[in-house]
N, C-alpha and C positions, 0 to 999 in steps of 0.2 A: 504494499499499500503506500502511494506517494513516495515511491523510490526515487523519481526524478528531484523531488524537493529535497529528500533526505541525503542525497549525493552532493548538494550544494555545500559550500564553506558554512561553517557554523554561523560566522558573522552574518552572513546574507540570511541565512535561516531565521536566525533572531530578529533582524530587521523586519521581514515579512511577518513574522508571528506577532511582534509587538504592533505592526500596522494593524493587523486584524484585530487584536485585542481591543486596541484603541477605538476603532471605528465600531465594532460590534458592541463594546462596552459602552460607547456613547449613545448609540442610536438603536441597540437592539438588532435581531436578525432582520426584520422585514425593511427597517428605513436605513439600514447600512448601505453603502454604495460601494460596491467592488472597484470602481475607478478611483474612488478617494483612498481605498486599502493600497492600491498599486501606487497611486501617487506618493503618498508617505512613505512607502517602501522603496521608491525610487527605481520602479519598474513599469512596464507597459501592462495594460489589462490582459494582453493576449499572453504574455509570459505569465501572469498569474495563473490563468485558466491553462497554462501548459503544465503546471505542477499540480492544479487542483481542477478537476473536470468541470465543476461547478461552485456556486456560491454554498450551497448545503454541504458539499463536501469538505469545503474549506472550514466551515463552522464546526462541524463534527470533529474535523482533524484538531482545531484549536482547542475544543473542549477536552477530548481525551489527551491532548498535549498537556493541559493544565492538571489533569488527575494525575498523569504520570510524574510531570515534574514537582507536584506536591509531595507525593510519596517518595520521590528520589530525594527530596530535601530532609525527609525524616531518617535520621541514621539509627537503624534497628538496633546495633550495638549499644548505641547511647540510650535508647529506649529500654533494653534489657536491664539498665543500671538504675533506673528511676521507677521505685515502686510506689511512690506517693502519687495519688490520683491528682492532686492540685499542683504539685511540682510538675507533673507532666503536661497538664494544661498551660502552664507558664513556658515550659520548654516549647510547646506547640506555637505558642504566640511568638515567641523568638524567631522561631523558622519562618513564620508568615512574613515577619518583617523583613527577613533576608530575602524571600522570595519576591516581596513587592520591590526591593531595591534593584533586582536584576530584571523583573517583568513588571514595570509599573502600572501597567493597565490591566494586569490579570484579575485584581479585586473586582473592579468595575465590569469585567466581562462575565465573571462568576456570578456576580449579583443579577445582572440582566438574564443570564441563563436560567438562573433558579426561578425568576419570577416571570419567566417566558410563558406567555398565554395566547391561545388562538392564533398561532403561527405555524407554518408548514413544519417547523423543526420542534415544536413545543413537546408534542407526545414522545418522541423519540429521546429528546433531552431528558425529560422528566424521569423517563424509565432508567437512563444511565445516571441520573443524580441519585435516585433511591439506591441503586446499586453501589454507587461510589461511598455514599455515607455508611452503609451497613458493613462494606470492606475496610474503611478507614477505622471504625469502631473496633472491630475484630482485631485489626493489626495493632492499633495505637495503645489498647487498654488491656491487652493480655497479660501483662506481667505485673499489673497493681496489686498492693496488699489490701484485699478486702477486708481484713479484719480491722482495719483503722475505722471503718464506718459502724456507726451505731445500728443495734438490729432494726430492720425494717426499711433501711435505707440501701437502695439499689444504685451502684456506682454508674450502670449503663444507662438507667433512667434518669440520673442527675446530668449525665453528659447529653443526652437527648434535650432535656430541659433546657440546658444551657445554649445548646445549639439551636432550639426553637426561639429562644429568647434573642439571640443574635439574629435569626431571620427577621423577628419582628421589627428589630431596630433598624436593619438595613432596609426593610420594607417601608418603614415610616420615612426615612431618609430619602428613598427614591420616589414615594409618592408625592412628597412636597418639593421634590426638585432640589433639596438642600446638598449643599457640598459635604462630601464624605472626608471627614479628617481623621485618618487612621489612627493618630494618637489619642484623639478624643474616645473613638471607638474601643481602643485597647484599655483605657482608663475606665470607661463604663463597664468593660467586660471583667475587669480585674475586681471591681466593686462587687459584681454579681457572684464571681467565684468565691471571695472572701465570706460573704453571706451564707452561701452554700457549704463552705467548710465548718464554719461555726455551727450551722444548723445539722450537719450530717456526721461530723468526726466525733469519736469518742475524747473526752477531755484531755487524757493523757498525750494526745497527738496534736492539740492546738497550740 
């Protein structure tokens, strides 16, 4: 798949990827213009479609790329050494910042993908998102020490609740067209994490 594109120099690949993430992240699938993507990437539209058959193929490639690169940024050896649920969340936050520094438009792209509705791509992307979330939880939290939690508190459910809260935060910002400040978002997330830790952890682990 996309062998012609993958045979390009890495620098050119990243340029095209960031151009796609920027346009789809700003305008969503339907309104994004492939001519704009090509222009930002400093290539012709014909060249873009030489690498990707159509707009849909490019979009799906970018989504799957985002998933792969997010997983790649997570060091499994480091995860094995972190058995504290909330320390692991902080680790994940740090990795997201590193990721955004390399791919500055990845967050906006993921947000638009998550809230994609009534577009040609929506059903397919929504299925992939559900699969991605499930896989990430299985990988990310497999080594945590569940004994730190009070009886009746399920770390997986807390993880999903934090994820849903994050979704709600992003949806509100997107709905009102507000600027997404990554530092503000992380500060808000850390407040939620602290609340859940105090609520769910045994006293000796606080």
